[in-house]
C-alpha positions as CSV (number, residue, x, y, z in Angstrom):
1,M,18.0,24.8,-6.0
2,V,15.7,22.1,-5.4
3,L,16.7,19.0,-3.9
4,N,15.0,16.1,-2.7
5,S,17.2,15.3,0.5
6,Y,14.7,16.2,3.4
7,S,11.2,15.3,2.2
8,N,8.8,12.9,3.0
9,I,8.7,11.8,-0.6
10,L,5.2,10.9,-1.6
11,A,1.9,12.9,-2.1
12,G,3.2,16.1,-3.2
13,E,5.7,16.9,0.1
14,V,8.5,17.4,-2.2
15,L,7.0,20.3,-4.0
16,R,5.4,21.8,-0.9
17,L,9.1,22.4,0.6
18,D,10.1,24.1,-2.6
19,A,8.7,27.6,-1.8
20,A,10.9,29.5,-4.3
21,N,9.1,28.2,-7.4
22,M,5.4,28.4,-6.3
23,P,2.8,28.3,-7.3
24,F,2.1,24.6,-7.4
25,F,-1.0,22.3,-8.1
26,M,-2.4,19.2,-6.8
27,V,-5.0,17.1,-8.3
28,G,-6.2,13.4,-7.7
29,T,-8.9,11.1,-7.8
30,K,-9.5,7.9,-5.6
31,F,-11.7,4.9,-6.5
32,N,-13.1,2.8,-3.5
33,I,-14.5,-0.6,-3.6
34,P,-16.7,-0.8,-0.3
35,S,-17.3,-4.6,-0.6
36,S,-13.9,-5.5,-0.6
37,K,-12.6,-2.6,1.4
38,F,-10.1,-2.0,-1.4
39,H,-9.0,1.5,-2.8
40,V,-6.7,3.0,-5.6
41,K,-5.5,6.8,-5.4
42,L,-4.0,8.5,-8.4
43,Q,-2.6,12.0,-7.6
44,H,-0.7,14.3,-9.6
45,A,1.6,17.4,-8.1
46,G,3.6,20.1,-10.1
47,Q,4.4,23.5,-10.7
48,I,3.3,25.9,-13.4
49,D,6.5,26.2,-15.1
50,S,7.5,23.4,-17.7
51,G,10.9,23.1,-16.1
52,D,9.9,22.8,-12.7
53,L,9.2,19.4,-10.4
54,K,6.3,17.3,-11.3
55,E,5.5,14.5,-9.3
56,W,2.9,11.3,-9.8
57,D,1.8,9.2,-7.1
58,V,-0.2,5.9,-7.0
59,E,-1.6,4.2,-4.1
60,F,-3.2,0.8,-3.7
61,G,-4.9,0.1,0.1
62,K,-6.7,-2.8,1.6
63,Q,-8.6,-2.9,5.0
64,F,-8.5,-6.4,6.8
65,K,-11.1,-7.0,9.3
66,K,-11.3,-3.9,11.4
67,H,-8.0,-3.0,12.6
68,L,-5.2,-3.7,9.7
69,N,-4.8,-1.4,7.0
70,I,-2.1,-2.0,4.3
71,N,-1.1,0.5,1.6
72,I,1.4,0.4,-1.1
73,K,2.4,3.5,-2.4
74,G,4.8,4.6,-5.5
75,G,5.8,7.8,-7.2
76,L,7.6,9.2,-9.7
77,I,9.3,12.8,-9.6
78,N,11.2,14.3,-12.5
79,G,11.9,18.0,-13.5
80,G,13.8,20.6,-11.4
81,D,17.4,20.2,-10.8
82,L,17.3,16.3,-10.9
83,T,19.2,14.8,-13.6
84,K,17.3,11.6,-13.7
85,K,13.7,10.6,-12.8
86,A,13.3,9.3,-9.4
87,Y,11.3,6.4,-8.6
88,L,9.8,6.1,-4.9
89,G,7.9,3.3,-3.0
90,R,6.6,2.9,0.3
91,L,4.7,0.1,1.9
92,E,2.7,0.9,4.9
93,A,0.7,-1.1,7.7
94,R,-1.4,0.5,10.4
95,Y,-3.0,-1.3,12.9
96,Y,-5.8,0.3,14.9
97,F,-6.9,-0.5,18.4
């Protein structure tokens, strides 16, 4: 049974824990704007069979000065034993020193 009770949620980590229904695939693209230090990333992870889990992730990120990086991530998971679509989000701030 596929349950999302112990995963890191985003970027396909849900599917990596579901070894019983392998194989899976992950494809994505990232668009950078170097002058503004901004990026957008879109990623899709899924399994081959139509009834298995599918996950879409989107990430927006911006670097401020040289030390602060802020990312906003969102995801949508459906399929498997989930009865409803799961909408997920995360705000991440990293300070480099």
